[in-house]
C-alpha positions as CSV (number, residue, x, y, z in Angstrom):
1,M,-20.5,4.4,12.2
2,Q,-20.7,3.4,16.0
3,E,-21.1,5.0,19.1
4,Q,-19.8,9.2,19.7
5,I,-17.5,10.1,22.4
6,D,-16.1,13.1,24.2
7,I,-12.0,14.2,23.7
8,S,-11.9,13.5,26.8
9,E,-12.1,10.0,26.8
10,F,-9.9,9.8,23.5
11,R,-7.3,11.5,25.0
12,K,-7.1,8.6,26.5
13,V,-5.6,6.6,23.8
14,D,-1.8,6.7,24.3
15,I,-1.0,7.1,19.8
16,R,3.3,7.1,19.6
17,I,5.2,6.8,16.0
18,G,7.3,3.7,16.9
19,K,10.4,2.5,15.0
20,V,9.7,-1.3,14.0
21,V,13.8,-2.6,14.5
22,E,13.0,-6.8,14.9
23,A,10.1,-8.4,12.6
24,E,9.7,-12.5,12.8
25,R,6.5,-14.4,12.0
26,V,6.1,-16.1,14.6
27,Q,6.6,-19.9,14.2
28,G,3.8,-22.2,13.0
29,T,1.2,-19.6,12.5
30,D,0.6,-18.2,8.9
31,R,-0.7,-14.7,9.6
32,L,1.3,-13.7,13.6
33,I,4.0,-11.1,13.0
34,R,6.0,-10.4,15.9
35,L,7.9,-6.8,16.7
36,T,10.2,-4.8,18.5
37,V,9.1,-1.0,18.6
38,D,11.1,1.4,19.3
39,F,9.6,4.5,21.0
40,G,12.4,7.2,21.7
41,G,14.2,4.5,24.3
42,V,11.4,2.9,25.5
43,R,10.9,-0.2,23.5
44,K,7.5,-2.5,23.5
45,Q,6.5,-5.8,21.7
46,A,3.7,-6.0,19.6
47,L,1.7,-9.0,17.6
48,T,0.5,-8.8,14.2
49,G,-2.8,-10.6,12.7
50,L,-1.4,-9.1,8.5
51,G,1.4,-12.3,8.3
52,H,-0.9,-13.1,6.1
53,L,-0.6,-9.5,3.6
54,Y,2.7,-9.1,5.0
55,Q,6.5,-10.3,5.0
56,P,8.1,-9.4,8.4
57,E,10.4,-7.5,6.1
58,H,7.9,-5.3,5.0
59,F,7.6,-3.5,9.2
60,L,11.7,-4.0,9.1
61,G,12.9,-0.3,10.3
62,R,9.9,1.8,9.2
63,K,8.1,4.2,11.3
64,F,4.5,3.9,12.4
65,A,1.4,5.0,14.8
66,F,1.1,2.4,17.4
67,V,-1.5,2.0,20.9
68,T,1.1,2.6,23.5
69,N,-1.2,2.1,26.2
70,L,-3.0,-0.7,26.2
71,K,-2.9,-3.4,28.6
72,P,-0.6,-6.4,27.6
73,K,-2.6,-9.4,26.0
74,K,-0.8,-13.0,25.3
75,V,-1.2,-14.4,22.4
76,R,0.3,-17.9,22.0
77,G,2.6,-17.4,24.7
78,L,3.9,-13.6,23.8
79,V,3.4,-10.7,25.2
80,S,2.2,-7.8,22.9
81,E,2.3,-4.4,24.7
82,C,0.8,-2.4,22.2
83,M,-1.0,-2.2,19.0
84,I,0.1,-1.4,14.7
85,L,-3.2,0.8,13.7
86,A,-4.1,0.2,10.5
87,A,-6.7,1.0,8.5
88,M,-8.6,-1.8,6.7
89,K,-11.8,-2.0,4.0
90,D,-12.0,-6.2,4.7
91,E,-9.5,-8.4,6.1
92,N,-7.7,-9.0,3.1
93,E,-7.2,-5.1,2.7
94,V,-5.4,-3.6,5.1
95,V,-3.1,-0.9,5.3
96,P,-1.3,0.3,8.8
97,L,-0.4,3.4,9.0
98,V,2.2,5.9,8.7
99,P,4.3,9.7,8.4
100,E,3.0,11.6,6.1
101,R,6.7,12.6,6.7
102,D,10.0,11.8,9.0
103,I,9.6,12.6,12.5
104,A,11.5,11.1,16.1
105,E,10.4,7.8,17.3
106,G,8.0,8.5,20.5
107,S,6.3,11.8,19.3
108,Q,2.7,11.6,19.9
109,V,-0.2,11.4,17.4
110,L,-3.0,14.1,17.9
């Protein structure tokens, strides 16, 4: 286990439910998928390295949990503005986190 943090530090992380409205493999890569995510009127772009496990169609039209307040990061000329959350046993067993029931885009994860 890692170092413990205070709840005030955890609250700095803004986790929200987003619906993937566009998904495509980044040209020239085996793993990188570009997602356009709707957070209830606000759209952000995410880049995920899960292309070795999932096709872009797996994400399209579905809702997942995302960290939305990360500093943007440029990867292969594209900007990633948020990050999909996933459970990981190892590099070949990664499962994106989805809400148990349908809930509005932009809903906060507590």
